[in-house]
C-alpha positions in Angstrom: 70.9 72.1 154.5 68.1 69.9 153.1 69.9 66.8 154.3 72.9 67.3 152.0 76.3 66.4 153.3 78.4 69.4 154.2 82.1 69.9 154.7 84.1 72.6 156.4 87.3 73.8 154.9 90.0 76.5 155.5 89.9 79.6 153.3 92.3 78.8 150.4 93.6 81.2 147.8 93.4 80.1 144.2 93.8 81.4 140.6 90.5 82.8 139.3 89.2 83.1 135.8 85.6 83.8 135.1 82.5 84.6 137.2 80.8 81.6 138.6 77.3 80.8 139.8 76.4 81.3 143.4 73.8 79.5 145.5 70.4 80.9 145.7 69.6 80.0 149.2 68.0 83.0 150.8 68.7 83.7 154.4 67.1 86.4 156.6 70.2 88.0 157.9 73.6 87.6 159.4 73.8 85.9 162.8 74.0 82.5 164.5 72.8 79.6 162.4 71.6 76.4 164.1 72.5 73.4 162.0 71.0 70.0 162.8 71.9 66.5 161.6 74.8 67.5 159.3 78.1 65.8 158.8 81.1 68.0 159.2 84.4 67.1 157.7 87.4 69.2 158.8 89.8 70.0 156.0 93.0 71.9 156.7 91.8 73.4 160.0 94.7 75.8 160.2 94.2 77.4 156.8 96.9 78.2 154.3 99.0 81.3 153.6 97.6 84.2 151.6 98.3 84.1 147.9 97.9 86.3 144.8 94.8 85.6 142.7 94.1 86.4 139.0 91.1 86.6 136.8 91.4 85.2 133.3 89.5 85.4 130.0 89.4 82.5 127.7 89.5 83.3 124.0 90.2 81.5 120.7 93.0 82.9 118.5 95.1 82.1 115.5 98.8 81.3 115.8 101.1 82.4 112.9 103.6 85.0 112.0 103.6 88.8 112.6 103.4 91.7 110.2 101.7 90.3 107.1 102.3 92.4 104.0 102.4 92.2 100.2 105.4 92.7 98.0 104.4 94.7 95.0 106.0 95.1 91.6 106.2 98.9 91.2 104.9 100.7 88.1 107.5 102.8 86.3 109.2 103.6 83.0 109.8 100.5 80.8 113.2 100.3 79.1 111.6 101.0 75.7 110.0 104.2 77.1 113.3 105.3 78.6 115.1 104.7 75.3 112.4 106.7 73.5 112.9 109.6 76.0 116.6 109.4 75.5 116.2 109.5 71.7 114.0 112.5 72.0 116.6 114.2 74.2 119.3 113.5 71.6 117.1 114.8 68.8 116.3 118.0 70.8 120.0 118.4 71.5 120.9 118.0 67.8 118.2 120.6 66.9 119.6 123.0 69.4 123.1 122.5 68.1 121.9 123.1 64.5 119.9 126.3 65.6 123.0 127.6 67.4 125.2 126.9 64.4 122.8 128.7 62.1 122.6 131.6 64.5 126.4 131.8 64.7 126.8 131.7 60.9 124.1 134.4 60.4 125.7 136.5 63.1 129.0 136.2 61.3 127.3 137.2 58.0 125.7 140.1 59.7 129.0 141.2 61.1 130.6 141.0 57.6 127.7 142.9 56.0 127.8 145.6 58.7 131.6 146.0 58.0 130.9 146.2 54.3 128.2 148.8 54.9 130.6 150.9 57.0 133.2 150.7 54.3 130.8 151.7 51.6 129.5 154.6 53.7 133.1 155.8 54.3 133.9 155.6 50.5 130.7 157.5 49.7 131.6 160.2 52.1 134.9 160.7 50.3 133.6 160.4 46.7 130.6 162.7 47.3 132.4 165.7 48.7 132.4 169.2 47.1 130.3 169.4 44.0 128.6 166.2 44.8 127.7 167.2 48.4 124.2 168.4 47.5 123.4 165.3 45.5 124.8 163.2 48.3 122.8 165.0 50.9 119.6 164.6 48.9 120.3 161.0 48.0 119.7 161.7 44.3 122.3 159.6 42.5 121.3 160.9 39.1 122.6 164.4 39.8 125.9 163.2 41.4 129.1 162.3 39.7 129.9 158.8 38.6 131.9 157.7 41.7 129.5 159.2 44.1 126.5 157.6 42.4 128.1 154.2 42.5 128.9 154.6 46.1 125.4 155.6 47.0 124.1 152.5 45.2 126.6 150.3 47.1 125.5 151.8 50.4 121.8 151.2 49.7 122.6 147.5 48.7 124.6 147.0 51.9 121.9 148.5 54.0 119.4 146.1 52.6 121.7 143.2 53.2 122.3 144.2 56.8 118.6 144.6 57.4 118.0 141.1 56.0 120.8 139.7 58.1 119.3 141.3 61.3 115.9 139.8 60.6 117.5 136.4 60.1 119.6 136.6 63.2 116.5 137.6 65.2 114.6 134.5 63.8 117.7 132.4 64.6 117.6 133.6 68.1 113.9 132.5 68.4 114.8 129.2 66.9 117.6 128.7 69.5 115.3 129.7 72.4 112.6 127.2 71.2 115.2 124.5 70.7 116.6 125.2 74.2 113.1 124.9 75.6 112.5 121.6 73.8 115.8 120.3 75.1 115.0 121.3 78.7 111.7 119.5 78.5 113.4 116.4 76.9 116.1 116.4 79.6 113.4 116.6 82.3 111.5 113.7 80.7 114.7 111.7 80.6 115.4 112.5 84.2 111.9 111.5 85.2 112.2 108.3 83.1 115.5 107.4 84.6 114.2 108.0 88.2 111.3 105.6 87.5 113.2 103.2 85.2 112.1 99.6 85.9 114.1 96.5 85.7 111.4 94.9 83.6 110.0 95.6 80.2 106.9 94.7 78.1 108.3 91.2 77.3 109.7 90.4 80.7 108.5 87.4 82.6 108.8 85.8 86.1 111.5 83.1 85.7 111.6 82.0 89.3 109.2 82.3 92.3 109.8 81.1 95.9 108.2 78.2 97.6 105.5 78.8 100.2 107.2 78.9 103.6 110.5 79.9 102.2 112.5 82.4 104.4 114.5 85.1 102.6 117.1 87.1 104.4 119.1 90.3 103.5 120.8 90.0 100.2 118.7 86.9 99.2 116.6 86.6 96.1 112.9 87.0 96.5 112.1 86.0 92.9 113.6 86.4 89.4 112.7 88.5 86.4 114.2 87.4 83.1 116.8 85.4 85.1 117.8 88.4 87.2 117.2 88.2 91.0 115.0 90.8 92.9 117.0 91.2 96.1 115.7 91.7 99.6 117.3 94.6 101.6 116.4 95.6 105.1 114.8 98.9 105.8 111.5 100.8 106.3 111.6 102.9 103.2 109.7 101.9 100.1 111.8 101.6 96.9 109.8 104.2 95.0 112.5 105.3 92.6 115.5 103.9 90.7 118.8 104.1 92.7 121.1 105.8 90.2 124.0 108.3 90.2 122.8 111.9 90.3 119.7 111.2 92.3 118.8 113.5 95.2 119.6 112.4 98.8 117.0 110.5 100.7 116.1 107.8 103.2 116.1 105.2 100.5 119.7 106.0 99.6 120.7 105.9 103.3 119.2 102.4 103.6 120.9 101.3 100.4 124.2 102.5 101.8 123.6 100.7 105.1 122.7 97.5 103.3 125.7 97.5 101.0 127.9 98.1 104.0 126.2 95.2 105.9 126.7 92.9 102.9 130.4 93.7 102.7 130.4 96.1 99.8 132.0 99.4 101.1 133.0 99.5 104.7 132.9 103.3 104.8 129.5 103.8 103.2 127.2 106.1 105.2 124.9 109.0 104.8 121.9 109.5 102.6 123.7 110.7 99.4 124.4 108.6 96.3 128.2 109.0 96.1 131.0 107.6 94.0 131.5 105.0 96.8 127.8 104.0 96.4 128.3 103.5 92.7 131.4 101.4 93.3 129.7 99.3 95.9 126.7 98.6 93.6 129.1 97.5 90.9 130.8 95.1 93.2 127.4 93.8 94.4 126.3 93.3 90.8 129.5 91.6 89.8 129.3 89.2 92.7 125.9 88.1 91.6 126.7 87.8 87.9 124.6 90.7 86.9 125.2 93.4 84.4 127.6 95.9 86.0 126.0 99.3 85.7 126.3 101.0 89.1 122.5 101.4 88.9 119.7 99.6 90.7 116.5 100.1 88.6 113.1 100.3 90.2 111.9 96.8 91.1 115.4 95.3 91.3 115.5 95.5 95.2 112.8 95.4 97.9 113.1 96.9 101.3 111.5 95.1 104.3 112.2 95.6 108.0 113.8 92.2 108.3 113.8 88.6 107.0 110.5 87.6 105.4 108.6 84.3 105.2 106.7 83.7 102.0 103.0 82.9 102.4 101.6 83.3 98.9 102.5 84.0 95.3 100.3 85.9 92.9 101.8 85.4 89.5 102.9 82.0 88.1 106.2 81.1 86.7 106.5 82.3 83.2 103.8 85.0 83.6 104.4 88.4 82.1 105.6 91.0 84.6 103.1 93.7 85.4 102.8 96.2 88.2 100.9 94.8 91.2 101.1 92.1 93.9 103.8 89.5 93.6 104.3 87.8 97.0 102.4 87.7 100.3 104.9 87.6 103.1 105.2 87.9 106.9 108.1 88.5 109.3 109.7 85.5 110.9 108.4 86.7 114.3 105.8 84.3 115.9 102.6 86.0 116.8 99.1 85.2 117.8 96.1 87.2 116.6 92.7 87.5 118.4 89.5 88.9 116.8 88.2 90.1 120.2 84.7 91.2 120.8 84.9 95.0 120.8 82.9 95.1 124.1 85.8 93.3 125.8 88.4 95.9 124.8 88.5 97.6 128.2 89.4 94.4 129.9 92.6 93.7 127.8 95.8 95.7 128.1 99.2 95.6 126.5 101.4 93.6 128.8 98.7 91.3 130.2 100.1 87.8 130.9 98.7 85.0 128.6 98.8 81.2 128.8 98.8 79.8 125.2 97.3 76.3 124.7 98.8 74.9 121.5 97.1 72.4 119.1 98.9 69.5 120.9 97.5 70.7 124.2 100.9 71.9 125.5 101.0 75.4 127.0 103.5 78.2 126.8 103.4 81.7 128.2 103.1 85.1 126.4 102.0 88.7 126.7 99.6 91.0 125.0 101.6 93.2 122.6 98.9 95.1 120.8 95.3 96.1 121.4 93.4 97.6 118.5 91.4 100.8 118.9 89.3 100.5 115.7 86.4 98.0 115.6 85.6 96.2 112.3 82.5 94.2 111.3 83.1 91.1 109.3 81.9 91.3 105.6 79.0 89.2 104.5 81.4 86.7 102.9 83.4 86.4 106.1 80.3 85.9 108.3 79.4 82.6 106.7 76.2 80.7 107.5 76.3 81.8 111.1 75.9 85.4 110.2 78.1 86.7 113.0 78.3 90.4 112.5 79.7 91.3 116.0 82.3 94.1 115.7 85.7 93.0 116.8 89.1 94.5 117.4 92.5 93.0 116.7 94.6 91.9 119.7 98.1 90.5 119.2 100.0 88.3 121.6 103.7 87.6 121.5 104.9 84.2 122.9 107.7 84.4 125.5 109.4 81.4 123.9 108.6 81.6 120.2 110.4 78.3 119.6 107.9 76.5 121.8 105.1 77.4 119.4 106.6 75.3 116.6 106.3 76.3 113.0 102.5 76.0 112.3 100.9 78.9 110.5 97.3 80.0 110.8 96.8 77.3 113.5 93.9 77.6 116.0 95.0 78.0 119.6 93.3 78.8 122.9 94.4 81.7 125.1 93.9 82.4 128.8 94.5 86.1 129.3 95.0 87.4 132.9 92.8 90.4 133.0 92.9 91.2 136.7 94.8 90.2 139.8 94.8 90.7 143.5 97.4 89.9 146.2 96.9 88.2 149.6 93.3 87.2 148.8 91.0 84.6 150.5 88.9 82.4 148.3 86.1 80.0 149.0 84.1 77.5 146.8 81.4 79.4 144.9 78.7 77.0 146.3 79.6 78.1 149.8 78.0 81.5 149.2 74.6 82.2 150.6 72.4 84.9 149.1 70.9 87.2 151.8 67.3 88.3 151.7 68.3 92.0 152.1 71.0 91.7 149.4 74.6 90.6 149.4 76.2 87.4 150.4 77.4 85.5 153.4 79.4 82.3 154.2 78.5 79.9 157.0 81.3 79.7 159.6 81.8 76.8 162.0 82.9 78.4 165.3 85.0 76.7 168.0 82.0 75.5 170.1 80.6 73.7 167.1 77.8 76.2 166.4 77.4 78.0 163.0 77.1 81.6 162.1 76.8 83.7 159.0 79.6 86.0 158.0 78.8 88.8 155.5 81.2 89.0 152.6 81.9 91.0 149.5 82.8 89.2 146.3 85.9 89.8 144.3 87.4 87.8 141.5 85.8 84.5 140.3 87.2 81.3 139.0 84.4 79.2 137.4 86.8 76.5 136.3 87.8 75.7 139.8 84.6 76.9 141.4 86.3 79.5 143.6 85.6 83.1 144.4 87.5 85.8 146.3 85.8 87.1 149.4 86.5 90.0 151.7 84.9 91.2 154.9 85.6 92.2 158.5 84.6 88.7 159.7 86.9 86.8 157.3 90.0 85.6 159.0 92.8 83.2 158.1 92.1 79.6 159.1 88.4 80.1 159.7 86.2 77.0 158.9 83.2 77.3 156.7 80.4 75.0 155.5 80.4 73.9 151.8 77.5 71.7 150.6 78.7 68.3 149.5 78.6 67.1 145.9 
C-alpha cells in the first residue's frame, strides 16, 4: 500500500447522497493478497446491524408561499353606459307604446268607417230598389233618383275612407313590429349591460390598497374603490358577471350562496340559483358593511380565491383611476418551496420523495416533494443574466412538514437534500476502500482470521460522497468482516 497506514473496520451502513470517487489502484484479479509492513487498526471487529440507506440530491431552492396569482379588475359596463342602455330601453318602450296606441286608434277608426260603409250600403239597397235598380246596378248616379244617387255617393266616400283606414292600420302594424324589435334589442342590451355592470366608473379611483405582506381572509377587504371595499370570498369560480336578481344559475352563484351562509347571512342558503333568499342575504351583507343596500353585487365588487391570500405586490397607486387590469399580486398562505430543477434530473425526482430543508439560519426541517413539472422552460435572455445560463428547467415544489418551522420569510434562498433512492439492510464501506480490478469491476481488501488479506469482488450501489461511503454487495460480503482502508 505504498507505505501508507491502513486500518481495518467493520462494514457499517450509512446514509448515502451522491456518487463519490473510487481509488484507481489496479489489481490483477481476486484472490489472496500478501501485505507487508502495514499497520492494522481494528475498529468494531464484530460489525454493526444492517440499516437502510438512501441517496440524496442537493439542490438550491426558494422558500416562499404557494399558488402565486394576480387579482385583476375585470372589464365590463360602466355605470354611465348602463344608464344609457336603460334610457334607450325606456325610449324604445315609449316608442312601442305610442305605436301600439296609434294602431289601436286607427283600428277603432277603421271599425267605425266599416260600420258606416255597411250602413250606407244598406240604405243604398233600400233607396235604389225598383225604378232605380238599373241605375244602381250600373253605378250611374245621374240616372238614378235623388235618394239613390245620394246613397251611392255616400257609399263611394265610405269605401275610400275604409281603404285609407286599412292602409294606415297596415302601416301602424309595421310600426308596432319595428318598435317591438327595437325594444327587444334594447332589453337585450340592458340585460347584457346589467350582467357586466361594474362597481367602478370613468371617474372612480383606488382609495385604499393593502400593505405588502397583509393577509386577507373571507369577508375581508382587499382594496377600496371610491371608499367601497372589494371583498374576498372563497371559491374557485372567477367572478365574470354581476351577481344580480334574474341571473341564470351557475357555479359563481353557488359559491356566493356558500360564502353568504359561511359569513352568517342566510343559514339556509344553498344551490346555484339566485333566489329571494340570496337577495335578502346580500342586503344584510351590504347593510352590515355600510354599503348601499341594493341586493346586487356588481362586477368587481367581490373576488373569489380558493382561500386566504397574502399580498405580495400592488400595481396601481392610491388615488389612481380604476381601469381593467392587474391590481394585486397575491399568494396563498401555504408555505412552499420551489426548485428550478435541471430538466435532465426530472426522472430522479418523484412526488412524495422525502426532503431535508436547510433554512437561511442553518436549521433544518423535513418536507416532501408535492409537485414535479412535466414541461421544461428555458430562461429568457433577461433572466439568464451575465452567466448566460440557458439550461432548460422544470418546476418542482416541496411542502414542508412543519410550515411554522420555516418562519415567515418570502423568496428566501434555501438548500434542499432530496432523497432520490433508498435501500434496506445495506452494507457500506468507505469509498477509498474500493480497488479497481484490471479486468473491470471493483473489490475490497479483507483481513481474514489468520491475518492474511484477500480481495473480495463487490458490486457498487448507492454513494454518499459527503461521508465518503458506498453501498457494496457480493457473495463474499458478510456482516462483521474486516477490510483495509488506506489511512488519511
